C-alpha positions in Angstrom: 26.9 11.9 1.2 27.1 13.9 4.4 30.0 15.9 3.1 27.9 17.2 0.2 24.7 18.7 1.6 22.0 19.7 -0.9 24.5 19.1 -3.8 23.1 16.3 -5.9 20.0 16.6 -8.2 19.5 12.8 -8.2 20.5 10.2 -5.7 19.8 6.4 -6.2 20.0 4.1 -3.2 20.0 0.4 -4.3 21.7 -1.6 -1.6 21.4 -5.3 -0.7 18.5 -5.6 1.7 17.5 -2.6 3.7 18.3 1.1 2.7 17.5 2.3 6.3 21.1 3.0 7.2 21.6 5.4 4.3 18.4 7.4 4.5 19.5 10.0 6.9 22.5 11.1 4.8 20.6 10.6 1.5 17.8 13.1 2.4 20.5 15.7 3.3 22.6 15.5 0.2 19.7 15.9 -2.4 19.4 19.4 -3.8 16.1 21.3 -3.1 13.6 19.9 -5.5 15.9 17.0 -6.4 14.9 13.3 -6.7 15.8 10.5 -4.3 15.3 7.0 -5.6 15.3 4.1 -3.2 15.0 0.3 -3.4 14.4 -2.2 -0.6 14.7 -5.9 -1.1 14.2 -7.0 2.5 10.5 -7.8 1.9 10.5 -10.5 4.6 11.0 -7.7 7.1 8.8 -5.0 5.5 5.9 -7.4 4.8 5.6 -8.5 8.4 7.7 -11.7 8.6 10.0 -10.1 11.1 8.0 -7.3 12.7 10.4 -6.5 15.5 13.3 -6.1 12.9 11.1 -3.8 10.8 10.5 -1.6 13.8 14.2 -1.4 14.7 15.1 -0.5 11.1 12.1 1.6 9.9 10.4 2.7 13.1 7.1 1.0 12.1 5.2 -2.2 12.8 4.0 -4.1 9.8 0.7 -6.0 9.7 0.4 -9.2 7.8 -2.6 -8.4 5.7 -3.3 -8.9 2.0 -2.1 -5.4 1.5 1.3 -6.1 3.0 3.2 -5.1 -0.1 1.6 -1.7 -0.3 2.1 -1.3 3.5 5.8 -2.0 2.9 5.9 1.0 0.5 4.1 3.2 3.0 6.5 2.1 5.8 9.5 3.0 3.6 8.0 6.4 2.7 7.2 7.1 6.4 10.8 6.3 7.3 12.1 8.6 4.6 9.8 11.4 5.8 10.8 10.9 9.4 14.5 11.3 8.5 13.8 14.3 6.3 11.8 16.3 8.9 14.7 16.2 11.3 16.6 18.5 8.9 13.5 20.7 8.1 12.9 18.9 4.8 10.0 16.8 3.5 9.3 14.4 0.7 6.8 14.4 -2.1 6.3 10.9 -3.7 6.4 10.8 -7.5 5.9 7.1 -7.9 6.1 4.1 -5.5 5.8 0.5 -6.8 6.1 -3.0 -5.7 7.3 -5.3 -8.5 8.9 -8.7 -8.7 10.4 -9.2 -5.2 11.2 -5.7 -4.1 9.8 -2.2 -3.7 11.1 1.0 -5.3 10.1 4.6 -4.6 10.9 7.9 -6.3 10.4 11.0 -4.1 11.3 14.7 -4.4 13.0 16.5 -1.5 12.1 20.0 -0.5 13.1 22.3 2.4 10.5 24.2 4.4 10.4 24.6 8.2 6.7 25.5 8.1 5.6 22.6 5.9 7.4 20.1 8.1 5.0 21.0 10.9 2.2 19.3 9.0 4.0 16.0 8.8 1.9 14.3 11.5 -1.1 14.6 9.2 0.7 12.3 6.7 1.1 9.4 9.1 -1.5 6.9 10.3 -1.8 3.9 12.5 -3.5 0.8 11.1 -5.9 -1.3 13.2 -6.6 -4.7 11.7 -9.2 -7.3 13.1 -7.7 -10.7 13.7 -11.0 -12.3 12.8 -12.3 -10.9 9.6 -9.2 -8.8 8.6 -11.2 -5.5 8.5 -8.8 -2.6 8.8 -9.2 1.0 9.8 -6.7 3.9 9.7 -6.3 6.8 12.1 -4.1 9.8 11.5 -1.4 10.6 14.0 -2.3 14.3 14.0 -5.4 16.4 13.4 -6.3 19.9 12.6 -8.4 22.0 14.9 -11.0 23.6 12.7 -11.4 26.5 15.1 -7.7 27.4 14.9 -6.9 29.5 11.8 -3.2 28.7 12.1 -3.9 25.1 11.0 -1.3 23.8 13.5 -1.5 20.0 13.8 -2.5 18.6 17.2 -2.3 15.1 18.7 -5.3 13.0 17.5 -7.9 11.7 19.8 -8.2 8.1 21.2 -8.6 5.3 18.7 -11.6 5.4 16.5 -12.1 1.6 16.7 -13.6 -0.1 19.8 -12.0 -2.9 21.8 -13.8 -5.5 19.6 -14.6 -5.5 15.9 -18.2 -4.3 15.3 -18.5 -6.8 12.4 -17.2 -10.1 13.9 -16.3 -9.4 17.5 -12.6 -10.0 17.0 -9.7 -8.2 18.6 -7.6 -5.5 16.8 -3.9 -5.5 16.3 -2.2 -2.1 15.7 0.5 -1.5 13.0 2.3 1.6 11.8 2.7 4.4 11.7 2.7 4.4 7.9 2.6 7.0 5.2 -1.1 7.6 4.5 -0.9 10.4 1.9 -0.8 9.6 -1.8 2.1 7.5 -2.9 2.0 8.5 -6.6 1.8 11.6 -8.7 -1.0 10.5 -11.0 -0.6 13.4 -13.4 3.1 12.5 -13.8 2.4 8.8 -14.3 -0.2 9.6 -17.0 2.1 12.0 -18.7 5.1 9.5 -18.7 2.8 6.7 -19.9 1.7 8.8 -22.9 5.3 9.6 -23.8 6.3 6.0 -23.5 3.4 4.8 -25.7 4.4 7.3 -28.4 8.0 5.9 -28.4 7.4 2.3 -27.6 10.0 1.0 -30.0 12.8 2.6 -27.9 12.2 0.4 -24.8 13.0 -3.2 -24.6 11.0 -3.5 -21.4 8.1 -1.5 -22.8 5.4 -4.1 -21.9 6.4 -4.2 -18.3 6.8 -0.4 -18.0 3.5 0.2 -19.6 1.7 -2.4 -17.4 3.0 -0.8 -14.2 2.3 2.8 -15.2 -1.2 1.9 -16.4 -2.0 0.3 -13.0 -0.5 3.2 -11.1 -2.4 5.9 -13.2 -5.7 4.2 -12.4 -5.3 3.8 -8.6 -7.3 5.9 -6.2 -4.9 8.4 -4.7 -6.7 8.9 -1.3 -7.5 5.3 -0.5 -4.6 3.8 1.6 -4.2 0.0 1.5 -6.8 -2.3 -0.1 -9.1 -5.2 0.5 -9.1 -8.6 -1.3 -12.4 -9.9 -2.7 -11.1 -13.5 -2.4 -10.2 -13.0 1.3 -13.6 -11.5 2.0 -15.4 -14.4 0.4 -13.2 -16.9 2.1 -14.2 -15.3 5.5 -17.9 -15.7 4.6 -17.4 -19.0 2.8 -19.5 -17.8 -0.1 -19.2 -17.7 -3.9 -17.3 -14.8 -5.4 -19.2 -12.0 -7.2 -17.4 -11.0 -10.4 -15.1 -8.0 -10.2 -17.5 -6.0 -12.4 -20.4 -6.7 -10.1 -18.5 -5.8 -7.0 -17.1 -2.6 -8.6 -20.7 -1.7 -9.6 -22.1 -2.3 -6.1 -19.5 0.1 -4.6 -20.2 2.7 -7.2 -23.9 2.4 -6.9 -23.5 2.9 -3.1 -21.9 6.3 -3.9 -18.2 5.4 -3.4 -15.1 5.1 -5.7 -13.2 1.9 -6.4 -10.1 0.9 -8.4 -7.5 -1.8 -8.6 -3.9 -1.7 -7.4 -0.6 -2.3 -9.1 0.5 -4.4 -6.1 -2.0 -7.2 -6.4 -4.3 -8.2 -9.3 -7.0 -9.2 -6.9 -6.8 -5.9 -4.9 -9.7 -3.5 -4.5 -8.9 0.1 -3.4 -12.0 2.0 -2.3 -13.0 5.0 -0.1 -16.0 3.0 1.2 -15.8 2.1 4.9 -15.5 -1.5 5.9 -19.1 -1.5 7.1 -20.3 -0.7 3.6 -18.2 -3.5 2.1 -19.6 -6.0 4.5 -23.2 -4.8 3.9 -22.7 -5.4 0.2 -21.5 -8.9 0.9 -24.4 -9.5 3.2 -26.7 -8.6 0.3 -24.8 -10.8 -2.0 -25.1 -13.8 0.4 -28.9 -13.2 0.6 -28.9 -13.7 -3.2 -26.5 -16.6 -3.1 -27.0 -18.4 0.3 -24.2 -20.3 2.0 -24.3 -23.5 4.0 -24.8 -23.2 7.8 -21.6 -22.6 9.8 -20.6 -22.8 13.5 -21.8 -19.6 15.2 -18.4 -18.8 16.6 -16.8 -18.2 13.2 -16.2 -14.6 12.0 -18.2 -15.2 8.9 -21.3 -16.4 10.9 -21.1 -13.4 13.2 -20.9 -11.1 10.2 -23.9 -12.7 8.4 -26.0 -12.7 11.6 -26.3 -8.9 11.2 -28.8 -7.3 8.8 -27.4 -5.0 6.2 -27.9 -1.3 6.7 -28.0 -0.6 2.9 -29.5 -2.3 0.0 -26.8 -3.1 -2.5 -27.3 -2.9 -6.2 -25.1 -5.1 -8.4 -26.4 -3.7 -11.7 -23.8 -2.3 -14.1 -22.7 1.1 -12.9 -21.7 4.0 -15.2 -17.9 4.4 -15.2 -17.4 0.9 -13.7 -14.7 -1.6 -14.5 -14.1 -1.8 -18.2 -11.9 -4.3 -20.0 -9.0 -2.6 -21.8 -6.4 -3.9 -24.2 -3.5 -2.7 -22.0 -2.3 -5.4 -19.6 -1.8 -4.5 -16.0 0.1 -7.6 -14.9 2.6 -9.8 -16.9 3.8 -13.3 -16.2 7.2 -13.9 -14.7 10.0 -13.9 -17.3 11.2 -17.4 -16.2 10.5 -20.3 -13.9 11.4 -20.0 -10.2 11.6 -16.2 -10.6 12.7 -14.5 -7.4 15.6 -13.1 -5.4 18.8 -15.0 -5.7 21.5 -15.6 -3.1 23.5 -12.6 -2.1 26.8 -12.3 -4.0 29.8 -13.7 -2.2 32.8 -16.0 -2.4 32.0 -19.3 -4.3 31.9 -22.4 -2.2 34.9 -24.7 -2.5 34.0 -28.3 -3.1 36.7 -30.6 -1.8 37.3 -34.1 -3.3 36.0 -37.0 -1.2 39.5 -38.2 -0.4 40.3 -34.9 1.3 37.3 -34.8 3.5 
């Protein structure tokens, strides 16, 4: 690929395991405005099982949160961008999905020395509490509002304190990750319309439609997500319905959506403090049993909510639709198989 710079309109990287070794040459050989497609099957690395290996391959530390599969996508995109900017190029994600047991991204590659200078604004560090799993993002770069040139500057000190304001737990830091949108929603909506109009042509229509439907509904500017089940497990309370929680977020003046990466995911632009206040109000309506004071849930519930949550049906809230977002696995024990190689020779017992 290095011998054909900016020559190919489409390049597809689909290796066994990690594509990291091929990214530098791949971002150079794609024509300006061309598409680079990339798959990664080393999910044990990208999802936080081997954080030190992930840092050595992708230059980013993963955090083992409920959002780990989306974080894997954002780590891969950040790695692709970091390779591209070395050659005065940058990426624009078209669609980025986690499905089955791997991730796959489609990005367009452009060349612009001036645009590359804004890359620090697309990266963020992730701070996650070890107690209640609250997370916060902080951009690597910032823009000085007094400078008309809009040149990115190093960001200030971490926006999180030493201890979590909700439960008093410590924070672990992950990243940097890609914190810009990971999909082109207009493109996804357009492709979804075309596919529905010609559904008979695609054998895998149900799966394609499910993924594109979820992608087209995701909030573009809400990196990562929270899990309602995880939040309720921390508080040891009963779960509100998805419709009620969506309504509470919307009634508080924020946006919320699902995620293609997890059927239980909640993507929202509401800060974690608002989410916990909503749950404090929920627990007041549905009390829980007394718990030891040193547990994260007890410390969270010991604080009074700063807002009064409303769980009444919100306009534009979660609506049941006929289009499925998630499909069952096609067969039992579905997952990655052993890497191809020479078949094992089984010797007769008398020759052992």
